[in-house]
N, CA, C, O and the ligand as a Tripos MOL2 file, in Angstrom:
@<TRIPOS>MOLECULE
protein
  265   263    67     0     0
PROTEIN
NO_CHARGES

@<TRIPOS>ATOM
      1 N          -6.4230    0.1040   17.3720 N.3       1 MET1
      2 CA         -5.1330    0.3670   16.5810 C.3       1 MET1
      3 C          -4.5230    1.8500   16.9670 C.2       1 MET1
      4 O          -5.2210    2.7130   17.4990 O.2       1 MET1
      5 N          -3.3400    2.0090   16.6820 N.am      2 GLN2
      6 CA         -2.7370    3.4500   16.8930 C.3       2 GLN2
      7 C          -1.9770    3.7630   15.6840 C.2       2 GLN2
      8 O          -1.1950    2.9920   15.1270 O.2       2 GLN2
      9 N          -2.2570    4.9120   15.3330 N.am      3 THR3
     10 CA         -1.5340    5.6430   14.1560 C.3       3 THR3
     11 C          -0.8350    6.8380   14.6310 C.2       3 THR3
     12 O          -1.4330    7.6210   15.3700 O.2       3 THR3
     13 N           0.4180    7.0600   14.2640 N.am      4 THR4
     14 CA          1.1030    8.3340   14.5600 C.3       4 THR4
     15 C           1.2670    9.0420   13.3110 C.2       4 THR4
     16 O           1.8660    8.5150   12.3740 O.2       4 THR4
     17 N           0.7290   10.3120   13.2300 N.am      5 LEU5
     18 CA          1.0160   11.2470   12.1840 C.3       5 LEU5
     19 C           1.8990   12.3250   12.3890 C.2       5 LEU5
     20 O           1.8780   12.9610   13.4430 O.2       5 LEU5
     21 N           2.7140   12.5960   11.4180 N.am      6 LYS6
     22 CA          3.4750   13.9140   11.4340 C.3       6 LYS6
     23 C           2.7850   15.0390   10.9210 C.2       6 LYS6
     24 O           2.2740   14.9090    9.8090 O.2       6 LYS6
     25 N           2.6600   16.2060   11.5660 N.am      7 ILE7
     26 CA          1.8750   17.1900   11.1870 C.3       7 ILE7
     27 C           2.6940   18.5890   11.0610 C.2       7 ILE7
     28 O           3.3980   19.0360   11.9660 O.2       7 ILE7
     29 N           2.5100   19.1560    9.9100 N.am      8 GLU8
     30 CA          3.2540   20.4000    9.6660 C.3       8 GLU8
     31 C           2.2200   21.6910    9.7700 C.2       8 GLU8
     32 O           1.0590   21.6160    9.3680 O.2       8 GLU8
     33 N           2.7190   22.7350   10.2860 N.am      9 GLY9
     34 CA          1.7660   23.9850   10.4780 C.3       9 GLY9
     35 C           1.2970   24.3840   11.7680 C.2       9 GLY9
     36 O           0.7770   25.4900   11.9150 O.2       9 GLY9
     37 N           1.4420   23.5320   12.7760 N.am     10 MET10
     38 CA          0.9500   24.0010   14.1710 C.3      10 MET10
     39 C           1.8730   24.7420   14.7850 C.2      10 MET10
     40 O           3.0480   24.3820   14.8610 O.2      10 MET10
     41 N           1.3740   25.9670   15.3330 N.am     11 SER11
     42 CA          2.3540   26.9360   15.9180 C.3      11 SER11
     43 C           2.1310   27.2920   17.3390 C.2      11 SER11
     44 O           2.9270   27.9610   17.9980 O.2      11 SER11
     45 N           0.9190   26.7740   17.8170 N.am     12 CYS12
     46 CA          0.6210   27.1690   19.2170 C.3      12 CYS12
     47 C          -0.4480   26.1780   19.8500 C.2      12 CYS12
     48 O          -0.9760   25.3430   19.1160 O.2      12 CYS12
     49 N          -0.7530   26.2450   21.0920 N.am     13 GLU13
     50 CA         -1.7530   25.3490   21.7010 C.3      13 GLU13
     51 C          -3.0750   25.4270   21.0360 C.2      13 GLU13
     52 O          -3.7520   24.4020   20.9640 O.2      13 GLU13
     53 N          -3.5400   26.6230   20.5090 N.am     14 HIS14
     54 CA         -4.7030   26.6250   19.7160 C.3      14 HIS14
     55 C          -4.5780   25.5950   18.5860 C.2      14 HIS14
     56 O          -5.4360   24.7160   18.5010 O.2      14 HIS14
     57 N          -3.6090   25.6470   17.7550 N.am     15 CYS15
     58 CA         -3.3850   24.5760   16.7630 C.3      15 CYS15
     59 C          -3.6780   23.1340   17.2300 C.2      15 CYS15
     60 O          -4.4660   22.3490   16.7020 O.2      15 CYS15
     61 N          -2.8950   22.9240   18.3280 N.am     16 VAL16
     62 CA         -2.8870   21.6410   19.0240 C.3      16 VAL16
     63 C          -4.4040   21.1700   19.3140 C.2      16 VAL16
     64 O          -4.7850   20.0220   19.0820 O.2      16 VAL16
     65 N          -5.1740   22.1240   19.8140 N.am     17 LYS17
     66 CA         -6.4690   21.8550   20.2110 C.3      17 LYS17
     67 C          -7.4000   21.5350   18.9320 C.2      17 LYS17
     68 O          -8.2020   20.6020   18.8970 O.2      17 LYS17
     69 N          -7.1700   22.4490   17.8930 N.am     18 ALA18
     70 CA         -7.8220   22.2110   16.7000 C.3      18 ALA18
     71 C          -7.6360   20.8960   16.0240 C.2      18 ALA18
     72 O          -8.5640   20.2860   15.4930 O.2      18 ALA18
     73 N          -6.3540   20.4670   16.0650 N.am     19 VAL19
     74 CA         -6.0250   19.1690   15.3910 C.3      19 VAL19
     75 C          -6.6380   18.0300   16.2310 C.2      19 VAL19
     76 O          -7.1970   17.0790   15.6860 O.2      19 VAL19
     77 N          -6.5230   18.1460   17.5760 N.am     20 LYS20
     78 CA         -7.1020   17.1790   18.5170 C.3      20 LYS20
     79 C          -8.5650   16.9360   18.2700 C.2      20 LYS20
     80 O          -9.0870   15.8320   18.1150 O.2      20 LYS20
     81 N          -9.1820   18.1460   18.2530 N.am     21 THR21
     82 CA        -10.6470   18.0800   18.0650 C.3      21 THR21
     83 C         -11.0980   17.4530   16.7040 C.2      21 THR21
     84 O         -11.9830   16.6000   16.6380 O.2      21 THR21
     85 N         -10.4580   17.9170   15.6820 N.am     22 ALA22
     86 CA        -10.7180   17.3350   14.3290 C.3      22 ALA22
     87 C         -10.6040   15.8200   14.2990 C.2      22 ALA22
     88 O         -11.5050   15.1420   13.8040 O.2      22 ALA22
     89 N          -9.4460   15.2490   14.8530 N.am     23 LEU23
     90 CA         -9.2030   13.8650   14.8890 C.3      23 LEU23
     91 C         -10.3950   13.2070   15.7510 C.2      23 LEU23
     92 O         -11.0150   12.2310   15.3280 O.2      23 LEU23
     93 N         -10.6390   13.7500   16.8560 N.am     24 GLU24
     94 CA        -11.4860   13.0800   17.8290 C.3      24 GLU24
     95 C         -12.9820   13.0820   17.3360 C.2      24 GLU24
     96 O         -13.8080   12.2700   17.7540 O.2      24 GLU24
     97 N         -13.2560   14.0470   16.4260 N.am     25 GLU25
     98 CA        -14.6010   13.9730   15.8360 C.3      25 GLU25
     99 C         -14.8970   12.9310   14.8060 C.2      25 GLU25
    100 O         -16.0410   12.6220   14.4720 O.2      25 GLU25
    101 N         -13.8210   12.4150   14.3290 N.am     26 ILE26
    102 CA        -13.9650   11.1090   13.4680 C.3      26 ILE26
    103 C         -14.5160    9.9210   14.1500 C.2      26 ILE26
    104 O         -14.0470    9.4430   15.1840 O.2      26 ILE26
    105 N         -15.5820    9.4580   13.4800 N.am     27 GLU27
    106 CA        -16.2720    8.2040   13.9990 C.3      27 GLU27
    107 C         -15.3950    6.9130   14.0690 C.2      27 GLU27
    108 O         -14.9640    6.3480   13.0640 O.2      27 GLU27
    109 N         -15.1760    6.5080   15.3260 N.am     28 GLY28
    110 CA        -14.2280    5.4290   15.4400 C.3      28 GLY28
    111 C         -12.9400    5.7560   16.0650 C.2      28 GLY28
    112 O         -12.1620    4.8520   16.3710 O.2      28 GLY28
    113 N         -12.6500    7.0780   16.2890 N.am     29 VAL29
    114 CA        -11.4950    7.5710   16.8910 C.3      29 VAL29
    115 C         -11.8560    7.6120   18.5000 C.2      29 VAL29
    116 O         -12.8650    8.1680   18.9340 O.2      29 VAL29
    117 N         -10.8980    6.9520   19.3020 N.am     30 GLN30
    118 CA        -11.0970    6.9520   20.5980 C.3      30 GLN30
    119 C         -10.5570    8.1570   21.4370 C.2      30 GLN30
    120 O         -11.1750    8.7150   22.3430 O.2      30 GLN30
    121 N          -9.2440    8.4820   20.9670 N.am     31 SER31
    122 CA         -8.5620    9.5770   21.4360 C.3      31 SER31
    123 C          -7.4230    9.9620   20.6110 C.2      31 SER31
    124 O          -6.9650    9.1220   19.8370 O.2      31 SER31
    125 N          -6.8590   11.2370   20.6850 N.am     32 ALA32
    126 CA         -5.9150   11.7270   19.9610 C.3      32 ALA32
    127 C          -4.9260   12.5130   20.8200 C.2      32 ALA32
    128 O          -5.3540   13.5080   21.4050 O.2      32 ALA32
    129 N          -3.7620   12.1940   20.9410 N.am     33 GLY33
    130 CA         -2.6660   12.9970   21.6820 C.3      33 GLY33
    131 C          -1.9840   13.7340   20.7700 C.2      33 GLY33
    132 O          -1.3220   13.1480   19.9130 O.2      33 GLY33
    133 N          -2.0390   15.1270   20.8140 N.am     34 VAL34
    134 CA         -1.2260   15.8980   19.8560 C.3      34 VAL34
    135 C          -0.1080   16.7940   20.5620 C.2      34 VAL34
    136 O          -0.2720   17.4570   21.5860 O.2      34 VAL34
    137 N           0.9840   16.6870   19.8570 N.am     35 SER35
    138 CA          2.2140   17.3610   20.5120 C.3      35 SER35
    139 C           2.8510   18.4270   19.7240 C.2      35 SER35
    140 O           3.4030   18.1420   18.6610 O.2      35 SER35
    141 N           2.8150   19.6160   20.1580 N.am     36 LEU36
    142 CA          3.4110   20.6900   19.2840 C.3      36 LEU36
    143 C           4.9150   20.6030   19.2120 C.2      36 LEU36
    144 O           5.4640   20.9600   18.1690 O.2      36 LEU36
    145 N           5.6490   20.1470   20.2530 N.am     37 THR37
    146 CA          6.9850   20.0660   20.2470 C.3      37 THR37
    147 C           7.4270   18.9530   19.2010 C.2      37 THR37
    148 O           8.3960   19.1700   18.4730 O.2      37 THR37
    149 N           6.7700   17.8500   19.1310 N.am     38 ASP38
    150 CA          7.1070   16.7270   18.3020 C.3      38 ASP38
    151 C           6.3300   16.8170   16.9150 C.2      38 ASP38
    152 O           6.5670   16.0380   15.9920 O.2      38 ASP38
    153 N           5.4730   17.7380   16.8540 N.am     39 LYS39
    154 CA          4.7690   17.8940   15.5330 C.3      39 LYS39
    155 C           4.0370   16.6530   15.1790 C.2      39 LYS39
    156 O           4.0560   16.2350   14.0210 O.2      39 LYS39
    157 N           3.4140   16.0660   16.0950 N.am     40 SER40
    158 CA          2.8870   14.8030   15.7260 C.3      40 SER40
    159 C           1.4820   14.6260   16.4910 C.2      40 SER40
    160 O           1.1300   15.3780   17.4000 O.2      40 SER40
    161 N           0.7620   13.5990   16.0410 N.am     41 ALA41
    162 CA         -0.4970   13.1680   16.7130 C.3      41 ALA41
    163 C          -0.4460   11.7080   16.7370 C.2      41 ALA41
    164 O          -0.1390   11.0390   15.7500 O.2      41 ALA41
    165 N          -0.7810   11.1760   17.9920 N.am     42 VAL42
    166 CA         -0.8550    9.6750   18.1740 C.3      42 VAL42
    167 C          -2.4010    9.4920   18.3910 C.2      42 VAL42
    168 O          -3.0200   10.0070   19.3220 O.2      42 VAL42
    169 N          -2.9220    8.7310   17.4580 N.am     43 VAL43
    170 CA         -4.4550    8.6160   17.4760 C.3      43 VAL43
    171 C          -4.6650    7.0700   17.7300 C.2      43 VAL43
    172 O          -4.0020    6.2210   17.1350 O.2      43 VAL43
    173 N          -5.6290    6.7740   18.6500 N.am     44 ASP44
    174 CA         -6.0910    5.5010   19.0650 C.3      44 ASP44
    175 C          -7.4220    5.4900   18.3160 C.2      44 ASP44
    176 O          -8.2520    6.3950   18.4050 O.2      44 ASP44
    177 N          -7.5600    4.3670   17.5550 N.am     45 HIS45
    178 CA         -8.8400    4.1950   16.8170 C.3      45 HIS45
    179 C          -9.1490    2.8130   16.4510 C.2      45 HIS45
    180 O          -8.2940    1.9310   16.5100 O.2      45 HIS45
    181 N         -10.5060    2.5780   16.0260 N.am     46 GLY46
    182 CA        -10.9730    1.3000   15.7140 C.3      46 GLY46
    183 C         -10.3740    0.8930   14.3940 C.2      46 GLY46
    184 O          -9.6780    1.6790   13.7510 O.2      46 GLY46
    185 N         -10.6520   -0.3910   13.9630 N.am     47 ASP47
    186 CA        -10.1410   -0.8240   12.7000 C.3      47 ASP47
    187 C         -10.6640   -0.1640   11.4060 C.2      47 ASP47
    188 O         -10.0560   -0.1380   10.3360 O.2      47 ASP47
    189 N         -11.9440    0.3940   11.6710 N.am     48 GLY48
    190 CA        -12.5680    0.9770   10.5350 C.3      48 GLY48
    191 C         -12.0300    2.3280   10.1640 C.2      48 GLY48
    192 O         -12.4520    2.9030    9.1600 O.2      48 GLY48
    193 N         -11.1410    2.8370   10.9170 N.am     49 VAL49
    194 CA        -10.5730    4.2740   10.5620 C.3      49 VAL49
    195 C          -9.4380    4.1810    9.6820 C.2      49 VAL49
    196 O          -8.4320    3.5870   10.0720 O.2      49 VAL49
    197 N          -9.4910    4.7350    8.4660 N.am     50 THR50
    198 CA         -8.3270    4.6740    7.6010 C.3      50 THR50
    199 C          -7.3730    5.7780    7.8810 C.2      50 THR50
    200 O          -7.6890    6.7880    8.5110 O.2      50 THR50
    201 N          -6.1530    5.5410    7.3710 N.am     51 LEU51
    202 CA         -5.1830    6.6300    7.3610 C.3      51 LEU51
    203 C          -5.7330    7.8840    6.5760 C.2      51 LEU51
    204 O          -5.5760    9.0280    7.0010 O.2      51 LEU51
    205 N          -6.3570    7.6030    5.4610 N.am     52 ALA52
    206 CA         -6.8720    8.5850    4.5430 C.3      52 ALA52
    207 C          -7.8800    9.4730    5.3320 C.2      52 ALA52
    208 O          -7.9020   10.6950    5.1860 O.2      52 ALA52
    209 N          -8.6320    8.8660    6.0960 N.am     53 ALA53
    210 CA         -9.7140    9.7450    6.9490 C.3      53 ALA53
    211 C          -9.0050   10.5590    8.0130 C.2      53 ALA53
    212 O          -9.4690   11.6510    8.3420 O.2      53 ALA53
    213 N          -7.7900   10.0300    8.6220 N.am     54 LEU54
    214 CA         -7.1650   10.8570    9.7110 C.3      54 LEU54
    215 C          -6.5080   12.0190    8.9270 C.2      54 LEU54
    216 O          -6.5580   13.1800    9.3330 O.2      54 LEU54
    217 N          -5.8710   11.6340    7.7480 N.am     55 LYS55
    218 CA         -5.2200   12.8670    6.9970 C.3      55 LYS55
    219 C          -6.1670   13.8470    6.4830 C.2      55 LYS55
    220 O          -5.8520   15.0360    6.4450 O.2      55 LYS55
    221 N          -7.3570   13.4180    6.0660 N.am     56 ALA56
    222 CA         -8.3740   14.4390    5.5310 C.3      56 ALA56
    223 C          -8.8830   15.3070    6.6080 C.2      56 ALA56
    224 O          -9.1200   16.4840    6.3350 O.2      56 ALA56
    225 N          -9.0940   14.8260    7.8940 N.am     57 ALA57
    226 CA         -9.4930   15.5900    9.0390 C.3      57 ALA57
    227 C          -8.4790   16.7660    9.3840 C.2      57 ALA57
    228 O          -8.7470   17.9520    9.5740 O.2      57 ALA57
    229 N          -7.2420   16.1270    9.4140 N.am     58 VAL58
    230 CA         -6.1150   17.0850    9.7530 C.3      58 VAL58
    231 C          -6.0320   18.2730    8.7250 C.2      58 VAL58
    232 O          -5.8830   19.4490    9.0570 O.2      58 VAL58
    233 N          -6.1460   17.8240    7.4590 N.am     59 GLU59
    234 CA         -5.9850   18.8560    6.2610 C.3      59 GLU59
    235 C          -7.1940   19.8960    6.3490 C.2      59 GLU59
    236 O          -6.9980   21.1090    6.2760 O.2      59 GLU59
    237 N          -8.3730   19.3670    6.5000 N.am     60 GLU60
    238 CA         -9.5670   20.1810    6.6520 C.3      60 GLU60
    239 C          -9.5400   21.2140    7.8120 C.2      60 GLU60
    240 O         -10.1630   22.2760    7.7990 O.2      60 GLU60
    241 N          -8.6940   20.7440    8.8740 N.am     61 ALA61
    242 CA         -8.5140   21.7830    9.8390 C.3      61 ALA61
    243 C          -7.5920   22.8020    9.5960 C.2      61 ALA61
    244 O          -7.5130   23.7950   10.3200 O.2      61 ALA61
    245 N          -6.7940   22.5830    8.4790 N.am     62 GLY62
    246 CA         -5.8580   23.6430    7.8780 C.3      62 GLY62
    247 C          -4.4770   23.3210    8.2240 C.2      62 GLY62
    248 O          -3.6340   24.2180    8.2020 O.2      62 GLY62
    249 N          -4.1410   22.0250    8.5670 N.am     63 TYR63
    250 CA         -2.7130   21.6360    8.6680 C.3      63 TYR63
    251 C          -2.2620   20.4600    7.6400 C.2      63 TYR63
    252 O          -3.0730   19.8330    6.9570 O.2      63 TYR63
    253 N          -0.9800   20.2660    7.6250 N.am     64 GLU64
    254 CA         -0.4590   19.2310    6.6300 C.3      64 GLU64
    255 C          -0.0470   18.0470    7.2780 C.2      64 GLU64
    256 O           0.6160   18.0860    8.3150 O.2      64 GLU64
    257 N          -0.4460   16.8470    6.6550 N.am     65 VAL65
    258 CA          0.2690   15.6840    7.2580 C.3      65 VAL65
    259 C           1.3920   15.3820    6.2270 C.2      65 VAL65
    260 O           1.2870   15.3780    5.0010 O.2      65 VAL65
    261 N           2.5010   15.1270    6.9940 N.am     66 ILE66
    262 CA          3.8170   14.8360    6.1380 C.3      66 ILE66
    263 C           4.2170   13.3360    6.2180 C.2      66 ILE66
    264 O           5.2110   12.9290    5.6170 O.2      66 ILE66
    265 CU         -1.8840   27.9380   16.7070 Cu       67 CU67
@<TRIPOS>BOND
     1     1     2 1
     2     2     3 1
     3     3     4 2
     4     3     5 am
     5     5     6 1
     6     6     7 1
     7     7     8 2
     8     7     9 am
     9     9    10 1
    10    10    11 1
    11    11    12 2
    12    11    13 am
    13    13    14 1
    14    14    15 1
    15    15    16 2
    16    15    17 am
    17    17    18 1
    18    18    19 1
    19    19    20 2
    20    19    21 am
    21    21    22 1
    22    22    23 1
    23    23    24 2
    24    23    25 am
    25    25    26 1
    26    26    27 1
    27    27    28 2
    28    27    29 am
    29    29    30 1
    30    30    31 1
    31    31    32 2
    32    31    33 am
    33    33    34 1
    34    34    35 1
    35    35    36 2
    36    35    37 am
    37    37    38 1
    38    38    39 1
    39    39    40 2
    40    39    41 am
    41    41    42 1
    42    42    43 1
    43    43    44 2
    44    43    45 am
    45    45    46 1
    46    46    47 1
    47    47    48 2
    48    47    49 am
    49    49    50 1
    50    50    51 1
    51    51    52 2
    52    51    53 am
    53    53    54 1
    54    54    55 1
    55    55    56 2
    56    55    57 am
    57    57    58 1
    58    58    59 1
    59    59    60 2
    60    59    61 am
    61    61    62 1
    62    62    63 1
    63    63    64 2
    64    63    65 am
    65    65    66 1
    66    66    67 1
    67    67    68 2
    68    67    69 am
    69    69    70 1
    70    70    71 1
    71    71    72 2
    72    71    73 am
    73    73    74 1
    74    74    75 1
    75    75    76 2
    76    75    77 am
    77    77    78 1
    78    78    79 1
    79    79    80 2
    80    79    81 am
    81    81    82 1
    82    82    83 1
    83    83    84 2
    84    83    85 am
    85    85    86 1
    86    86    87 1
    87    87    88 2
    88    87    89 am
    89    89    90 1
    90    90    91 1
    91    91    92 2
    92    91    93 am
    93    93    94 1
    94    94    95 1
    95    95    96 2
    96    95    97 am
    97    97    98 1
    98    98    99 1
    99    99   100 2
   100    99   101 am
   101   101   102 1
   102   102   103 1
   103   103   104 2
   104   103   105 am
   105   105   106 1
   106   106   107 1
   107   107   108 2
   108   107   109 am
   109   109   110 1
   110   110   111 1
   111   111   112 2
   112   111   113 am
   113   113   114 1
   114   114   115 1
   115   115   116 2
   116   115   117 am
   117   117   118 1
   118   118   119 1
   119   119   120 2
   120   119   121 am
   121   121   122 1
   122   122   123 1
   123   123   124 2
   124   123   125 am
   125   125   126 1
   126   126   127 1
   127   127   128 2
   128   127   129 am
   129   129   130 1
   130   130   131 1
   131   131   132 2
   132   131   133 am
   133   133   134 1
   134   134   135 1
   135   135   136 2
   136   135   137 am
   137   137   138 1
   138   138   139 1
   139   139   140 2
   140   139   141 am
   141   141   142 1
   142   142   143 1
   143   143   144 2
   144   143   145 am
   145   145   146 1
   146   146   147 1
   147   147   148 2
   148   147   149 am
   149   149   150 1
   150   150   151 1
   151   151   152 2
   152   151   153 am
   153   153   154 1
   154   154   155 1
   155   155   156 2
   156   155   157 am
   157   157   158 1
   158   158   159 1
   159   159   160 2
   160   159   161 am
   161   161   162 1
   162   162   163 1
   163   163   164 2
   164   163   165 am
   165   165   166 1
   166   166   167 1
   167   167   168 2
   168   167   169 am
   169   169   170 1
   170   170   171 1
   171   171   172 2
   172   171   173 am
   173   173   174 1
   174   174   175 1
   175   175   176 2
   176   175   177 am
   177   177   178 1
   178   178   179 1
   179   179   180 2
   180   179   181 am
   181   181   182 1
   182   182   183 1
   183   183   184 2
   184   183   185 am
   185   185   186 1
   186   186   187 1
   187   187   188 2
   188   187   189 am
   189   189   190 1
   190   190   191 1
   191   191   192 2
   192   191   193 am
   193   193   194 1
   194   194   195 1
   195   195   196 2
   196   195   197 am
   197   197   198 1
   198   198   199 1
   199   199   200 2
   200   199   201 am
   201   201   202 1
   202   202   203 1
   203   203   204 2
   204   203   205 am
   205   205   206 1
   206   206   207 1
   207   207   208 2
   208   207   209 am
   209   209   210 1
   210   210   211 1
   211   211   212 2
   212   211   213 am
   213   213   214 1
   214   214   215 1
   215   215   216 2
   216   215   217 am
   217   217   218 1
   218   218   219 1
   219   219   220 2
   220   219   221 am
   221   221   222 1
   222   222   223 1
   223   223   224 2
   224   223   225 am
   225   225   226 1
   226   226   227 1
   227   227   228 2
   228   227   229 am
   229   229   230 1
   230   230   231 1
   231   231   232 2
   232   231   233 am
   233   233   234 1
   234   234   235 1
   235   235   236 2
   236   235   237 am
   237   237   238 1
   238   238   239 1
   239   239   240 2
   240   239   241 am
   241   241   242 1
   242   242   243 1
   243   243   244 2
   244   243   245 am
   245   245   246 1
   246   246   247 1
   247   247   248 2
   248   247   249 am
   249   249   250 1
   250   250   251 1
   251   251   252 2
   252   251   253 am
   253   253   254 1
   254   254   255 1
   255   255   256 2
   256   255   257 am
   257   257   258 1
   258   258   259 1
   259   259   260 2
   260   259   261 am
   261   261   262 1
   262   262   263 1
   263   263   264 2
@<TRIPOS>SUBSTRUCTURE
     1 MET1         2 RESIDUE 1 A MET
     2 GLN2         6 RESIDUE 1 A GLN
     3 THR3        10 RESIDUE 1 A THR
     4 THR4        14 RESIDUE 1 A THR
     5 LEU5        18 RESIDUE 1 A LEU
     6 LYS6        22 RESIDUE 1 A LYS
     7 ILE7        26 RESIDUE 1 A ILE
     8 GLU8        30 RESIDUE 1 A GLU
     9 GLY9        34 RESIDUE 1 A GLY
    10 MET10       38 RESIDUE 1 A MET
    11 SER11       42 RESIDUE 1 A SER
    12 CYS12       46 RESIDUE 1 A CYS
    13 GLU13       50 RESIDUE 1 A GLU
    14 HIS14       54 RESIDUE 1 A HIS
    15 CYS15       58 RESIDUE 1 A CYS
    16 VAL16       62 RESIDUE 1 A VAL
    17 LYS17       66 RESIDUE 1 A LYS
    18 ALA18       70 RESIDUE 1 A ALA
    19 VAL19       74 RESIDUE 1 A VAL
    20 LYS20       78 RESIDUE 1 A LYS
    21 THR21       82 RESIDUE 1 A THR
    22 ALA22       86 RESIDUE 1 A ALA
    23 LEU23       90 RESIDUE 1 A LEU
    24 GLU24       94 RESIDUE 1 A GLU
    25 GLU25       98 RESIDUE 1 A GLU
    26 ILE26      102 RESIDUE 1 A ILE
    27 GLU27      106 RESIDUE 1 A GLU
    28 GLY28      110 RESIDUE 1 A GLY
    29 VAL29      114 RESIDUE 1 A VAL
    30 GLN30      118 RESIDUE 1 A GLN
    31 SER31      122 RESIDUE 1 A SER
    32 ALA32      126 RESIDUE 1 A ALA
    33 GLY33      130 RESIDUE 1 A GLY
    34 VAL34      134 RESIDUE 1 A VAL
    35 SER35      138 RESIDUE 1 A SER
    36 LEU36      142 RESIDUE 1 A LEU
    37 THR37      146 RESIDUE 1 A THR
    38 ASP38      150 RESIDUE 1 A ASP
    39 LYS39      154 RESIDUE 1 A LYS
    40 SER40      158 RESIDUE 1 A SER
    41 ALA41      162 RESIDUE 1 A ALA
    42 VAL42      166 RESIDUE 1 A VAL
    43 VAL43      170 RESIDUE 1 A VAL
    44 ASP44      174 RESIDUE 1 A ASP
    45 HIS45      178 RESIDUE 1 A HIS
    46 GLY46      182 RESIDUE 1 A GLY
    47 ASP47      186 RESIDUE 1 A ASP
    48 GLY48      190 RESIDUE 1 A GLY
    49 VAL49      194 RESIDUE 1 A VAL
    50 THR50      198 RESIDUE 1 A THR
    51 LEU51      202 RESIDUE 1 A LEU
    52 ALA52      206 RESIDUE 1 A ALA
    53 ALA53      210 RESIDUE 1 A ALA
    54 LEU54      214 RESIDUE 1 A LEU
    55 LYS55      218 RESIDUE 1 A LYS
    56 ALA56      222 RESIDUE 1 A ALA
    57 ALA57      226 RESIDUE 1 A ALA
    58 VAL58      230 RESIDUE 1 A VAL
    59 GLU59      234 RESIDUE 1 A GLU
    60 GLU60      238 RESIDUE 1 A GLU
    61 ALA61      242 RESIDUE 1 A ALA
    62 GLY62      246 RESIDUE 1 A GLY
    63 TYR63      250 RESIDUE 1 A TYR
    64 GLU64      254 RESIDUE 1 A GLU
    65 VAL65      258 RESIDUE 1 A VAL
    66 ILE66      262 RESIDUE 1 A ILE
    67 CU67       265 GROUP 0 **** ****
């Protein structure tokens, strides 16, 4: 499955890396492509991964999912 998230609060490549790491640490996530210009993350994951889990990981890293 693939889910695209809109993320608010990223301002540099460090933020991009933090969001990418947070998402890829979730059990069942294969990869996350995070874009600073698009303010988005495209996450490839298994069926067991919920939108709530993706949101929670981004929020725990200090960013907002809109
Ligand atoms: Cu930053």
